C-alpha positions in Angstrom: -48.6 -24.7 -129.3 -50.4 -21.4 -129.7 -47.8 -18.6 -129.9 -50.6 -16.1 -129.5 -51.6 -17.6 -126.2 -48.9 -15.9 -124.3 -51.7 -13.5 -123.5 -53.6 -14.9 -120.5 -56.7 -16.8 -121.8 -60.2 -15.9 -120.9 -60.7 -19.3 -119.4 -58.3 -18.3 -116.6 -61.1 -16.2 -115.1 -61.0 -13.0 -113.2 -57.9 -12.2 -111.1 -58.4 -13.6 -107.6 -57.4 -11.2 -104.7 -55.5 -13.0 -102.0 -57.2 -13.5 -98.6 -54.3 -14.2 -96.2 -56.3 -15.9 -93.5 -57.9 -18.3 -96.0 -54.5 -19.0 -97.8 -52.8 -19.7 -94.4 -55.6 -22.0 -93.3 -55.4 -24.0 -96.6 -51.6 -24.1 -96.3 -51.9 -25.5 -92.8 -54.4 -28.2 -93.9 -52.2 -29.2 -96.8 -49.1 -29.4 -94.7 -50.7 -31.5 -92.1 -52.1 -33.7 -94.9 -48.5 -34.4 -96.0 -47.2 -35.0 -92.5 -46.9 -38.7 -91.5 -47.4 -37.9 -87.8 -48.8 -35.1 -85.7 -46.8 -31.8 -85.7 -46.2 -29.2 -83.0 -47.2 -25.6 -83.4 -43.7 -24.2 -83.8 -42.9 -26.7 -86.6 -46.0 -25.7 -88.5 -45.3 -22.0 -88.1 -41.6 -22.4 -89.1 -42.4 -24.6 -92.1 -45.0 -22.2 -93.5 -43.3 -19.0 -92.5 -46.1 -17.9 -90.2 -46.0 -15.8 -87.0 -46.5 -18.3 -84.2 -49.4 -16.4 -82.6 -51.1 -16.1 -86.0 -50.6 -19.8 -86.7 -52.0 -20.7 -83.2 -55.1 -18.5 -83.8 -55.8 -20.3 -87.1 -55.2 -23.7 -85.6 -57.7 -23.1 -82.8 -60.4 -22.1 -85.3 -59.7 -25.2 -87.4 -59.8 -27.4 -84.3 -63.1 -25.8 -83.3 -64.5 -26.6 -86.8 -63.3 -30.2 -86.5 -61.0 -30.0 -89.5 -57.9 -30.7 -87.4 -57.3 -32.2 -84.0 -54.8 -31.5 -81.2 -53.3 -34.2 -79.0 -54.0 -33.0 -75.4 -50.8 -34.3 -73.9 -48.3 -33.3 -76.6 -50.1 -30.3 -78.1 -49.4 -31.6 -81.6 -51.8 -31.2 -84.5 -53.1 -33.5 -87.3 -56.0 -33.6 -89.6 -59.4 -34.3 -88.0 -62.3 -36.4 -89.0 -64.2 -33.3 -90.3 -62.0 -33.5 -93.4 -63.4 -37.0 -94.1 -67.0 -35.6 -94.2 -65.9 -32.9 -96.6 -64.1 -35.4 -98.8 -67.0 -37.8 -98.7 -69.4 -35.1 -99.8 -67.2 -34.3 -102.8 -66.9 -37.9 -103.9 -70.6 -38.7 -103.4 -71.7 -35.7 -105.4 -69.5 -36.6 -108.4 -70.7 -39.5 -110.6 -67.1 -40.0 -111.9 -65.8 -42.4 -109.2 -68.8 -44.7 -109.5 -68.7 -44.7 -113.4 -64.9 -45.0 -113.6 -64.4 -47.8 -111.1 -65.6 -50.7 -113.3 -63.3 -49.5 -116.1 -60.3 -49.3 -113.7 -61.1 -52.7 -112.3 -61.3 -54.2 -115.8 -58.1 -52.7 -117.1 -56.2 -53.6 -113.9 -57.4 -57.2 -114.1 -56.6 -57.6 -117.8 -53.3 -55.8 -117.9 -51.9 -56.2 -114.4 -51.4 -52.5 -113.9 -52.5 -50.1 -111.2 -55.1 -47.7 -112.5 -56.4 -44.5 -111.1 -59.1 -42.0 -112.1 -58.2 -38.3 -111.4 -60.0 -35.0 -111.5 -57.9 -32.2 -113.1 -58.2 -28.9 -111.3 -56.7 -26.4 -113.7 -52.9 -26.3 -113.9 -52.4 -26.8 -110.2 -53.2 -30.3 -109.3 -54.9 -33.5 -110.2 -56.7 -35.4 -107.4 -57.3 -39.1 -107.3 -61.0 -40.0 -107.0 -60.9 -43.7 -107.9 -58.3 -46.5 -107.7 -57.7 -50.1 -108.6 -54.5 -51.8 -107.4 -52.6 -54.5 -109.3 -51.1 -57.6 -107.7 -47.8 -56.9 -109.5 -44.6 -56.4 -107.4 -44.7 -52.7 -108.2 -47.6 -50.6 -106.9 -47.7 -46.9 -107.1 -48.0 -45.3 -103.7 -51.3 -43.5 -104.1 -54.7 -43.4 -102.4 -58.0 -41.8 -103.1 -57.5 -38.1 -102.2 -53.8 -38.1 -103.3 -52.7 -35.0 -105.2 -50.1 -34.7 -108.0 -48.9 -31.6 -110.0 -51.3 -31.3 -112.9 -48.5 -31.1 -115.6 -46.4 -34.1 -114.4 -46.0 -37.3 -116.4 -48.4 -38.6 -119.0 -51.4 -36.9 -117.6 -49.6 -33.6 -117.5 -49.0 -33.8 -121.3 -52.8 -34.3 -121.7 -53.5 -31.2 -119.5 -51.0 -29.2 -121.6 -52.4 -30.5 -124.9 -56.0 -29.8 -124.2 -55.8 -26.5 -122.4 -55.5 -23.1 -124.0 -52.9 -21.8 -121.6 -50.0 -19.9 -123.2 -46.5 -21.2 -123.9 -44.8 -19.0 -121.3 -47.1 -20.1 -118.5 -46.7 -23.7 -119.4 -42.9 -23.4 -119.5 -42.8 -21.6 -116.1 -44.8 -24.4 -114.5 -42.9 -27.1 -116.4 -39.6 -25.9 -114.9 -41.0 -26.4 -111.4 -41.8 -30.1 -111.9 -39.7 -33.0 -110.5 -39.0 -36.0 -112.7 -36.5 -38.9 -112.4 -35.3 -38.2 -115.9 -36.7 -34.8 -116.9 -37.2 -34.1 -120.6 -36.0 -30.7 -121.9 -38.7 -28.2 -122.7 -38.5 -28.6 -126.5 -38.8 -32.3 -126.3 -41.8 -31.9 -123.9 -43.5 -29.5 -126.2 -43.1 -31.8 -129.2 -44.5 -34.7 -127.0 -47.5 -32.5 -126.0 -48.2 -31.7 -129.7 -48.1 -35.5 -130.5 -50.5 -36.1 -127.6 -52.9 -33.5 -129.0 -53.0 -35.4 -132.3 -53.2 -39.0 -130.9 -55.6 -38.3 -127.9 -53.5 -40.3 -125.4 -50.2 -40.0 -123.6 -47.5 -42.4 -122.6 -44.6 -41.7 -120.2 -41.8 -44.3 -120.2 -39.1 -43.9 -117.5 -39.1 -40.1 -117.4 -41.5 -39.5 -114.5 -40.3 -42.5 -112.5 -37.4 -44.7 -113.8 -38.5 -48.1 -114.8 -42.2 -47.2 -114.9 -44.7 -46.7 -117.7 -47.6 -44.3 -117.2 -50.4 -44.3 -119.7 -53.1 -41.6 -119.6 -56.2 -40.8 -121.5 -58.5 -37.7 -121.3 -62.1 -37.6 -120.2 -64.1 -34.6 -121.5 -67.2 -32.9 -120.4 -70.1 -32.0 -122.7 -68.4 -28.7 -123.7 -65.2 -30.6 -124.8 -63.2 -29.5 -121.7 -60.9 -32.1 -120.2 -62.1 -32.5 -116.6 -60.7 -36.0 -115.7 -58.2 -38.6 -116.8 -57.8 -42.3 -116.6 -54.3 -43.4 -115.8 -52.5 -46.8 -115.8 -49.0 -47.4 -114.3 -46.9 -50.5 -114.8 -43.3 -51.8 -114.8 -41.5 -50.9 -118.0 -39.9 -54.4 -118.2 -43.4 -56.0 -118.2 -45.1 -53.5 -120.5 -43.3 -53.1 -123.9 -43.6 -50.0 -126.1 -46.0 -51.9 -128.4 -48.1 -53.2 -125.5 -48.3 -49.7 -124.1 -49.7 -48.5 -127.4 -52.4 -51.2 -127.4 -53.3 -50.4 -123.7 -53.5 -46.7 -124.5 -55.9 -47.3 -127.4 -58.1 -49.6 -125.4 -58.1 -47.1 -122.5 -58.9 -44.4 -124.9 -62.1 -46.2 -126.0 -63.1 -46.6 -122.4 -62.5 -42.9 -121.7 -64.6 -41.9 -124.7 -67.5 -44.1 -123.4 -67.1 -42.6 -119.9 -67.2 -39.1 -121.3 -70.6 -39.9 -122.8 -71.9 -41.4 -119.6 -70.8 -38.4 -117.6 -72.5 -36.1 -120.0 -75.7 -38.1 -119.8 -75.6 -38.0 -116.0 -75.8 -34.2 -115.8 
């Protein structure tokens, strides 16, 4: 790790001034996206700490824009089909899902693992853009559009290894993560350093007990990690040595994908 990087890096960009209305709107959309069923106004306001009248005003605007919908009889809110149009636009404009899907299908078929292709959005989240499900008894509960904390599991070690964010900021975010068997910060730092050297990452049992997660980075033309290919399997069916072989095979695929993405721009 870079001890000098305790100073915020230039790549962090200019300080963003908060815009409360925008932040509240996004918080409402994310909350409804996590909710398995429609939610009444009061529950939304209470959960997000919003004044009820303010929450209602924002909800009405989002309904008018088609991003959420309200059930006429119950006055409960859920995401609207307008979100699908936005999501489709993002996916269609990115060459990553189309180029990554054959790789994911091939690895899933060969190894019997569930594979996903994610886009990394800074240190906040990674978003699933492509997916291939295995026929094994275990299947990670994930769909295209699912979001995960950027620093969690094997992919998180990649993000930490190939970013220029300072140690203090990484540690602060690391402490907020939830693992089944969380590593201590020093162990995690040494694992991140090893990932930087090897160019791939393997998480066995720490993120989810009994599960192996293998992740490899995908870089843009400037050498910045923008995406990751991830494979998940049952630890009892994927030994340590097999995980290494899978990781190296996946790594070659990711390197080829990086070149294809660079050529597509």
